[in-house]
N, C-alpha and C positions, 0 to 999 in steps of 0.2 A: 573477543573472545578470550577469556585468558584462560580458561579449561577448558577440557571438552565436554562439549553437553550432546546429551544422548537429543536426537530428535524424536519425536512424540505425534502423533497425529494431529493436525492443526485444530480441530474442533478443541480439540483438550490443550492447547497450547494456548489459545487462546480462552478460557476458561467461559463457555456460554457466549461469547457475544456471536451477535449474528450481522452475516452477510446479504445482499441481496443473493440470488442462485444463479445458475446459467441457464442459457435458454433451453428449452428441454430441444434432447438430442445432441446438445453440447457433452465434451469430457475432457476435465480436467488434467493436462500436462504437467502445470508448472505454475509457482504463484511468489510474487513479492506480499509480501504484507509487511506496511508502517504501524506500528501499534501504538500511540500515548498510553502510558501507563503511568502508578504510580509508584515508588522505589519505596526500598524495604524501610528508608530513612523521612516515606512522606513526601518525597518531593516528585514532581511533573518531571516526566522525561521520555524516552521514544526510544525506541527498537526496530530494527530492524531484520529481518529473518527473509528467509529465500528457500524456496524447497528445489529437490534434487530437478535434473533436467534441466536447467539452464547456463548455458556459459556465458560469461563477463560480458560478448559484444551483445547478446541477445537483451541481460540484463540492462545494460548499460540504452540501448535500440527503447526496449520498454518504455525507460526510465525517462528518455526526451521526448519523445511524442508524446505521454500525460503530460508532463510537465510544457511544451507548449498547449496543446490543445485546453487545458487549466489557463496557462496564460493568455488565449486569444479568448477566452469565453470571460475571463474577468478586465476584461481590456474592454470588450462589448458591451458589458456591465457599464461598468466605467463612463464610456463614452456617451450610451444610450439615456443616463442618468444627467451625464452635464449638458446633453441637445434639447432637455426638459426643460433648462431653467432658462 
């Protein structure tokens, strides 16, 4: 980010996009947001944002765990499709 950006409420930053709510009784402490966007020139691109409350080690850990879970899910789907043939 080349210039200093002002923080805004996450709902305002996401321009009305919806996400699934947290389970009842849970309180949000921090967030990692990967947003598919259209830039000012009309090109598809990605924006990555984090909230305060998460250090780099926690961020890396959360992303690593989520990546591993998704990798296993996709592998399981791929191998179960191969077993059907």
